[in-house]
N, C-alpha and C positions, 0 to 999 in steps of 0.2 A: 415613581422607582424606575433607572435605566435598565432596559428590555437585556439578559444575561444569554448570548446567544453560543448555541453549542462550538464552534470552532470558528472565528472568524480571523481574518487575515489581520496581522501584526507587524503591521510598515512602523520601524520606527531607529533606520538608522541610514545608510547613502542612497538608498534607493533614489530620491527624487536626483541626488549630486548626478548617481549614475546614468540614469534615462536623461537628467539636460546633457549629459557629456555625448550618450548615444544620438541624441538629436541633433548637436552641432556636426556633428561626422558626418552625416546625413547617412550612417548605416541603419536604415529604416524595416528594410525587408529581413526576410529569414539569412541569418549569417552573419557574422561583423567580430569583430574584436570582443564583446563581451559574449558571447557566444563562445569564442573558445576560451575568455578566462573561466567562465563557467562551467564549462567540461574539466578543465584543471583544475579547479578549485574542487570538484567533489573526487576527480581523482587521488587528488593528495589527501583529502578527509578520508576518503574509504581504504585506500591504498590498491584501488584497480589500475591496471594499468591503461585500457582505454576507455572512453565517455563519448557519447553522442546523444545531444541536446536534440529535444523532442517535442512534439505537438502536445502529447499527453502520455500518460503511464501507458495506455491502452495499447496506442501506437508503437512504442517501445516493445510491447509485448509481442504484436504482430508481425513485427521488424524481426525479435528473436526467433520465432516460430518458423518465418519464410525464410532463414540463413540458415534452419536446421535444418530444410528442405519438408518441412511438413505439409502434407496434401491432402488429396483428397481420400475419403477412409482411413487413415491413418488416426489411430488412438492418440489420447492425450488424456493423461491425469490430470487432477485439478482437484485443490482444496474446495467444499462444498460452501463451505463458510466464508464466504468470501461476498465482494460485490461484482456487480455484472462487467465491469470494463476487465475485471481477470481471466474472464473466459470466452466475452465475444470473440476477441482474436480466431478463438480456435473455430468458429462457425464460419469466420472471412475466410480459413483454410480450407473450409468443405472437410475438415477434420470428425474426428470421434468425440466428443468430452465424456469422460469415466470419472464421477464425481466421488469425492472419497471424505468418509466423515471424518470428525474432532477425536483430538481424547479429551476427556473430563479435566485432567490435571496442568493440560495449558490451553485449552480451547483451540490448541492449533491442529493440521492433520495427523492423526492417527499413523507412527510408522507402521505397526501391527499391522492395521488395515492396507496401508499402501501395500505392505509384501503379500499380502490376501489378493489385491486386484489384481497385481502383477501377474501373479501367476494364474490367476482365474480367467484371464481377460480372455475374449478371442482370439486376440494376435497380440505380438508382445508390440508393449506402447512406446510409442517414439519418443515423447516429453513428457515430463511433470511440469505444471503451474505451481507453485508453490506459495499461498499466501503467508506472510508474516501478520499476523492478524493485531490490529489496532495499537502497533508498536512492538507488541512482543514475539520474538523470535520461535520458532518450533524446534522441534527436538531435530536442530538440523544434522546434527553427527549420525544421527541412527537415519535419517534420511538420507543423507550422502553418501552412504553405506552402500544402503539398496542399490541408488541409482546406480551406481559404480557397480555393482555385481550384475546387474540385469542390461547394461549400456543405455541406459535411459537417460536423455540429458536431461538436467535440473536447470528451470527459472526460475529466479527467484523476485516473486511480487513482493517487491520491500517498498511498494508503494507507501506504505502509512507508518514503516519502520526506519527512514534513513534516521542515523545514531545510533541507534538498536547495536548490542553485542552479545556474541555469543563465544568466551573464554577469548576477552577483548578481542576478537576478529569483528569487523563490520557485517551487517545482514547485506544482503545483495553480491558478497564477494566469496560463495562458499560454491554457487552453482557455474554451470558454462555463461549465464549471463544473469545478471541481477536489474531490475527495475525500480524506478523511484518516480514517485507522482507529487506535481508541482501544482496543486489543485487549489482553487481558495480556501478551502479548507485544512488544506495538510500543514504539517509544522511548520513546514517553509514553500512560501508558495510566491508563484511568478503570474498569479492569477490563472495560468495553466501553462500544463505542460509538463513534460517528463523527461527522465533519462535514461539510456542502455547503456549498463557496462561490463565488462569482459576483459580476461586477459587474452583473450583470442584474437590478436591484432589482425590476421587474415580477415576472420568471421566478422568484426566489427569494420571491415573496408567493406564488405558485403552488405553488411547493415546502410552503411551511409551511402554507398550506392542506390538501394533499394528509396532510401528516404529521401532523395533529391530526384525523384521520376525517372529512376534509373536511365540518365543522360548520358551516351555513348562517350568517349574521349574525343571527341570531334567538334569544330568551330560552328557546326550547325547544330539544328537538334535531332539525333539520331536516336533513336531506342527500337531495341532489340527484345527487350524482355518490359513486362508492367513492374512501374513504380511508382511512389506515391510522393504525394508533398507533405510528409511528416518535420522538417527541420523548424524549429524554434527561432524564433524571432530575435533580433540584435536587442529590442526593447526589453521583451519579456526575458532574456537573458541579462540585461542590467539590472534588473528587480533581483534577479537568481544570485547574480555576484555578493550584491548588498545582504541580500537576507542567509548566506552560506558567513557570513564574518560574523553572527549573533546566533547562529544553531546550536551550541552549546548550551548560550545561556536560555533560549526557549526548551531544550531538552531538561533543563534543571529547572525550570519554571515549571514544566509539565507534571514532573518527577512530585515537586514541593505541593502543585496542586491536586496529585493524588494522594500523599499523605495528609493534607489538611480534610481532606473526603473522608481518608479512612479514621483519622481522628477523631472527628463530628460526629463519624455512624459507628463509631464500635460499641455502642451502647446498643444497637437494633441488631439483633441475635439474628434475626433470619435475612439477613443481608450478607452475601460475599462477596468479593471483588474477584477482579481477574487476576491469575496467579503468575507470577515472575520464577522461572526456575533458577536454582542456584549458580548456574554458570552461565547465564544471562542477565542482561540489563538492559530493561526495555526504555524506548522512549518516553511511556505512558502519553502516545497522542490523544488518546481521549481516556479518561476514565470511565471505565464500563462495570456493572454490576447486577447480580442476582437475587429477584425476591422470591425466598424459599415458599412462602405463603400467599401474600398479596399480588394481586394483578400489577404488572407493570405498565398497561394503559392507565390506571386508576391513577398511579402516581405522576407519569406523564401529563395527563391532563390537569393535575392541581397546579403541579409546576407550569404549565402553559398559560393557567389563569391568573398566575403570578408574574406573567411576561418572562419565564424562565423557560430556553429551548433545549429541550432533547427530543432524545430519538430511539426505538426501539433497535436490537442487536441486528445483524444480517439476516435476513429471509434468506434459507438456503437453498443454493442453486438449482438442488433437486426437487426443491419445494415450488419451483417458478414455472409458470404453465409455456414457458419455451422449451424450457427444459425437459418436459414431462415423459419423454420416452427416451430419456438419455439414459445410460448406463450411469449407476449407483451402486455404492458398496458402503453402508451406513447402519450405524447402532445406536441411533436417535439422541447423540450428544447433542448435535448441531438444533435438531428440533426442539429440546429441551432448551436449549442456550437462548433461542429465539423467543420463545414463548415464556420465559421467564425474566426476561434480560434487559437492560435499559441502559443507553448511554448518555451521560451527564456532562452539560458545557466544562469545557477544558482549555478554554482560550487561555493563550500564554500569556494574558494583560490581565487578567484574573488575580482579584486581589483575596485576600484572606475573609474580609468580609462580603465577597461576591461567595465566596466555598459555603460560608457561614447561612447565608441566606437560603441557599440551594438545599442544605441538608437540614434547615427548621423546616422548610418545606415538607422535606421527606417525611420528616420525623412525626410530623403532624398530620399526614393522611394516615401513615401507620398505627397512631395512636387511636386514630379517630375509627 
């Protein structure tokens, strides 16, 4: 039987055609017409004013921190239940990460812990990097209110949540900056890449400057500040333009896959899935679940034995050796999720038969 991957790329539209156009135009290196089109498509879809295509979502977060003036010794709050790429830029800027735990009802950052972290921090935090986990939005209304109250810049790490909404407003558009990722396993992929969005035109102009090696406006190469090679290539942007044309279909597919999992595993009492708040609509990038009694590693190994890829939930950042001395405010939620959770295959080309195959293995293991 064919291997079922966790979240493989799904190429099925105009990707080859647009790549051919990019080659024919000889715009191969960073920038070009497809970069402009990709950025505009993100603005049109999300309602954001400005967009900047980058080499990765991590690069976009780094640019946001740099433009906000985050530097050595500044405190940056961040979700602990996330991927390293969300918070590594804090170290790039020699700032101090302060990790905040999740709430059980959403698995995302706990607003009450956020407020506590703000008032107990050694000094006023300069920014918050908020991750919308597995395509599900955090309690953004409360979080925005706290950030506004204390003057903390909000960076939405919407790397996993492109197309997710809260009260019909797109993820990534609530903060000062929003960030998307187009890594090979995301709901929309350019093989590698990211996007920074904001309504602050001046800030985005500064980010654009830093993303192109901070080259001054001169005929020759003049540099007064440190910059980065963070701009996306025209070839990758061509893939992105084609993928954006199918984004809503991909979201519908992920949500359908989740629905099949929920139906297929409904009879298993010990299983619970990641919640979705009433005011939000997630993209269900990955279908994720918890086992109340069984060891998820036992399930993962059983799936792997049947050529089905799955993986644990994120290991919280405050448990990572790299951050063993970091500030954190935790309630045990993310540690419990990591210990009990599993990500199931959720590629948008999956069929109902594929999902049934996964469910059958899980039920067989739990019964045994």
